[in-house]
N, C-alpha and C positions, 0 to 999 in steps of 0.2 A: 197391694195397695188399695186404698179406697177408690172404689170405681167412680163415685160422683161426690162432689162437696155440696150439691144442692140442698139436701136435707139439713145439712149442718148450718149453711147460710141462713135458711129459712128459720131454723130454731133459734139462731142468734138474733134475728131481727128485732124481737121484743124483749131481749134478755136483760136490758139496763146494765146495772154494775155487776151482775153475776154471769157474766158471759162464759166463764170457765165451767160453771155449774151447767149452764145450758148445753155447752158443748159436750160435756161429760155425759149428759143425759141422752143426747143425740146419738153418741157413739154406743152407749150402753143399749139403747133401743135397737140399734143396727146389729148389735151382737145377738140380742135376744131373739130377734126376728130371723136371724140367719143371713141377713144381707152382708155382714161380715163374718166370714167363716172362721172357725178355730185355725190359729197359726197364720192368719192373714197378717201381712207386715203393714203397719200404718206408715204414713209419710213422716219424714223428719219434721221436727218441730217447726223450723223455719218455713219449710215448704208448705205445711198445711196452714200456718198463719198468713202467709202470702195469698194463698188461694181463697180463704174465707174472709180476709180483711180484718184480722185481730192481731194483737201482739203475740210475739213468741211466748211470753210469759203466760198468757191466757192458754195456749195449747199445752204448755208444759204442766200447768196446774191441773188442767182436765186429765191429761195422761197420767199424772202422779195420783190422782184421786181414784182412778180406775185400776191403777197398779195395786193400790192399798186394798181395793175391793176384790182383787184376784181376777179381774176380768182382762187385764192387760199384763204383759210381761216385758220388762225392759232387759235387753241382753247388751250389755256393755260391749261396743265395738260393732255391733250388729243392728241395733235399732230396737223399735217397740213393736210387739206382736200381740194379736189376740190370743188369749190363753187357750190351751187345749181343751180345758173345761173350767167353768167357774169354780174358784176354790175359796175356802175361808181362810184368811190370813192367820198364820200362826202367831201365838203370843210373841211379840218382839222383845228382845233383850233392851235393857236401858240404853246401851250404846246405839242400837239400831233406832230407837226412838229419837235420840238426839240427832242422828244423822238425818232422819226423816223430817224432823222439825226444821233443821237447817235448810233442807231441800225445799220444803214447802214455802219457807220465808224467802229464800233466795229466788224462787220461781216467780214470785210476784213483781220483782223490781230489779233483778240483776241484769241490767243491760250495760254490759261492760265492754262495748264494742268500740266507742270513741270517747275521748276525754270530754267532760262537760264540767264547767266551773260550778261550784256551790254558790248559792245565793247568800252573800255576806253583806247585803244591803244595796248592792248594785241594781237590783231589780227595781226597787222603789226609786233609786236614783235615775234610772232610765225612764220610768213613769213621769217623774217630776220634770225631767229634762224635756220630754215630749210635750208636756203641758206648757213649759216655759217657751219653747220654740213656737208652739202653735199661737201663743198670745203675742209674741214679740217679733217674729219674723215678718218683714214687709210683704204685702201681698205680691208685689213685683217679683220678689225672690222665689215666690211659690209658683211662678208661671214661666220662668226663664230656664234655659239650659245652663248647666254649671260650666265653669272654666277654671282657669289657674288662679283667678282672683277669689272665687267663691269657695275654693277649698284650702285657701291660705291658712285659716285659722286651725284646721285640722293638721296641716303640715307643721305649723309652729308648735302645736300641742305635742306631736310625736317627737319633734326635734328635742324637746326638753327632757325626754326620756332616753335620748340616744347619746352614747359615749363616743366622742371623736377619737379618743385614744384607742378605743377597740375597734372601730369601724372605719377609721380614717377620716381625714378632714372632709368636711361637707358644709354646705350652706342649705338654707331651706329650699333654695331653687333646684338643688339635687334630688329633692324627694318627689316622687310621683305617686299619687294616689290610685288605688285599684279596688275593685269589689272584693276584697278579702286577699288572703295570702296566696291562695291558688290562682286567683286572677293575676296577681303580680307576676307569679312564675310564668304563666302563659305569655303575658305581655313581654317579658324579657326574652323568652325564646323566640317570639315573633320578631323581636327587634334584632337579635343576634344572628339567627340561622339564615343560611343562604345555600342555594344549589338545590337540585332536584331531589336528592336523598341525603340530607344532612345527618350527622351521627351525634347522638347526645349520650354522655356517659353518666351513670348514677352509681351510687353504692350498691353493691350486690344485695343487700337487704336494705331497703329504703322506702320512704314515703311513696305510696303509689301515685300521688298526684303528679310527681315528676314524669312518670310514664305516660299518664293521661295527657299531659301537656305536650309531651313530645309527639304522641299520636296525633294531636290536633294540628301539629306543624308538619306532619308527614315525614317524621324523623325516625330513623333507627335508633335503638337503644342497646347499649352494652353495659355490662356490670363490672365494677371495680371491687375485687376482694379486699377485705381488711385483715390486718394482723392486730396485735395488741395496742398499737398506737394510732391506728387509723387506716385510711385507704393505703394500699400497698403501692409504694412509689414505682418499683420496677414493673408491676402490672399495669399500673396507670400509664407509664411512658409507652410500654409496648402497645397498649390499645390506641393511644394517640398516634403513634407512627403507623400501625397497621390499619386503623380504621378512619384515620382523618377526623378524629373527634373535634368538634367546634366548641362545645361547652361541657363543663362538668358540674352536674347538679348535686350538691351535698348538703349536709348539716354538720358544721364542725362542732357546735356546742352540744347538740342532742341529736344522735341518729335515731330516727323513728323507723324501726321499732326497738332497736337493741339497747337504748339508753346510753350507749357508749359515746365517748367524745373523741375528737382528733387532738392529739397532744400538740402544744405549741411548736415543738420541734418538727413533728410531722407535717404540720400546715406549711411551715416554711419549705420543706422539701417538695411538697405538691406544688406550691406557689412558684418554685423555681423551674419545675418542669413545665408548668403551664406558661411561664413567662418565655420559656425557651421556644415553644412551639405555637405561641399565640393562641392559647386556649382560654376561652372565658371560664370563670368559676362563678357559680350562683350559689350563695351561701344562705340557706333557709334558717332563720333564727326565730321561728314562730313557736317553738315548743319549750323553751325554757321560760318559767314564769317571770313577769316583770318584776324589777327591783330585787333581783337575785345576782350573786356574784357570777362572773363569767370566767372562762378557763384561759383564754388567750385571745390574740388579735384575730380579727375575722380575715377571710381571704380578701375582702375589699380593702383593708389596711395594708395587706402584704402586696396586693396587686392593684395599685391605684388606677391603671388604664384597662384592667381586665376583670376586676372583682366587682360582684353585684351583691346587694344585701336585701333581704326581705324580712319584714316584721308585721305582726297583726296583733289585735287585742283578744283574738278568739280563745286563746289559752290562758288568759289572764283576767279578763273581765266577763265576756260573753261571746259565744259563738254566733249570736244573733247580730252582732255588730259587724255587718258585712263591709268591713273596710280594711284594707291592707295598704302597706307602703313599700315601695321599691326605691332603693338608692342606687343610681347609676354610677359608673366609674367616670373618670375624668374624660370629657369629650363625647359622652353618649347620653346625656340628659335630653337634648333636643330630640333625638331619635326615639327615645323612650316616651316622651310627651306626645310625639306624633302618633305612635302606636296606641297609646291610651286613648287619645282623641278618636282615632279611626275605629276603635273597638267599641266605644259607647258614648262618646262626646263627655266623658267624665263621670265622677261619682256625685249623685245628687246632694245638694246642700242639706237636705233633711238628714242625711247620714253624716256628713262631714262636720255640720255644725253641732249635731248631737254628740259625736266623739269629742270634739273640742270642749263642749260644755261639760261633759263628764270629767275629763281630765282636769278641768279648772276648778272642780268642787273640793272643799276642804277636807271632805271625808274619803276621798278616793284612795289615798294612801292606806288608811285604815282597811278599806275593802281589799286592797291588794295584799296587805299583810294577813287579813282573815282568810283569803282564798289560799294563800301559800300554807298558812298554818293548817287548815282543814285538809289540803292535799297532803301535807307531811303526815298528818294524823292517820290517813288511810294507807299511805306507803309503809308507815312504821307497823301498822296492824298486819299488812300483807307480809312483810318480812318475818314478824312473829309467827304467823300461821304457816307459811310456805318456806321459811329460811332453810329447812333441811335440804331443799332442792337448789338447783343451780338457778340463781335469780339475779338478774341485773335491775339495778333500781337507783333512784336518787330521789331525795325528799322534795326537791323543787321540779320534779318532771312528772307529769300526771298519767303515767303508765309504767308497767313493769314488763319484763321479758323473762319468760319461764322456759328453760330448756327442760324438755320432758325426760323422765327417767326411762331406763331400758324397758321395752315392752310396749310403750305407747308410740303410736304414730300421730302426727299432727292432725290428720283428717279424722282419725277414729276418736282422738281425744275431744276435738271440736264437736263431733256428733253426740259423744256421751254428755259432754257439758251442756249442749243444747237441750237434750232429753231431760236433764236435770234442772232446766231453767236458768242456766248461767250462760250468757251470751258473750264470747270473746272471739278474738281473731286468730287465725292460723298463721304460721310463718309464710305459707303460700301466698297470703295476700300481699306480701311485701317483696317477693322474689321474682325475678324475671322468669318467663316461661321455660327457658333452657338453662335456668340456674340450678345450682346444687340443692338437692332436697335437705331441708333442716327440719328437725322435729322439735318444734317450739311454738309457743303461743304468745300473744300480747294481751295483757289485762289492763284495760283502761280504768282509770279512776273517774267514775262518773259522780260528780258532786251533787247531782240531783237524787242520787240514791242515798238514803239514810246511812250513817256510818255502821250501825248495828247490822242493817241488811247487807251491807258490803262485806262485813266480817263473816256473816252467815254464808254468803256466797263463796268466800275463800275457803271455808271449811268444807263446803260441797266439793270443791275442786280438789282439796287435800284428800278427801275420802276417795275420789276418783283416781287420783295419782297413785294411791296406796294398792289399787286393784287393777293392774294392767290386764289386758286380754291374755288368755292363755293360748299359746300356739304350739303346735306340733310340727317339727321339722322333718320332712321325708326326703 
């Protein structure tokens, strides 16, 4: 490992836009001087990036440049090492050149860790809306705390996009604003959970925010396995009876990370069990793009007195819009409003009016259509490149689930992808600590990455998938 990152930090101080070249030069100098001895293992891309304050792509490009010079050697599944001796690279084949070009291009921009929406005009819309609010909002509103009246415009705006047939009957008074979808999840758990050690059930592979929210509420978490139709009813009931589960956090439309949905029939089964044991069900509906078809009724519709629903614009308009909405079941709105008030005194009018103004713009539907079309374009490209592997996908979901072929383990593949400059998430990021090991990765569609660069990153992953580490069993 590199003993000290000081010389690299110093070298990067005045590097400007060529930080990867400055980093490569610092590593090169350390090798020539003997500070980095032959066969020394370098830190993983992410670790060094964090240590010296640059992006992982910068480190990946520097490593790749030195690999091409023969000063470093990348060993799939093991890491990146100082070469035993500087060597002149052999004349590459056309196929190798193509793979290297893809790797170099991907290393610059392939941050596929979290879904981000492409700019289809909403960036300028947000700028215009901010100018409009700055000019028109009364000074008094800029100086006061928010309340249930100041966020009414936002609640009315989101109500226009909610389907009562799917989520159950509601009025605008049933909608409670939050600082994003994750904030809504936390507020709901704070409202529901009681006792010294409450228990929260989540899908065995699920959005990590559920676990983080449960931890904030000092709750234990148990995982519900899935079959082809969704959460396993027998396993769910057994956990409820044995563990005293108070709330089940799930996503019936899009399970993050597997892209799977719970069938309408299975939702009914789970709802019947929840009703029998008085278990609340929190249905996170943040990952299906706005204005797309849904698969069935939400748990809020199936459980009028126990079903909760969460939505946000982060996966349809912009993650920078830190606003989310929670719909409480019958009889719980006042308690949820009280929780929201105790948490933060509400969401600032600067955000609620911004959201309402955006949704009132004549061009917002075209923006939403453009976002959906661009996401679909990337998803189709991913299916074309990686379709020979086991891949879960949907054109209106901004990520894919890739089950790794024999020979690859998720941790090793993640490390190899990092070294190649493609940043993705392992199945371990979505599993409980004591859950079953799954060798798979989630590939997010980052709309801020140009489509051609996204495709190049996919080819880098395909090149890696075709070359699993060689192991000898003894």
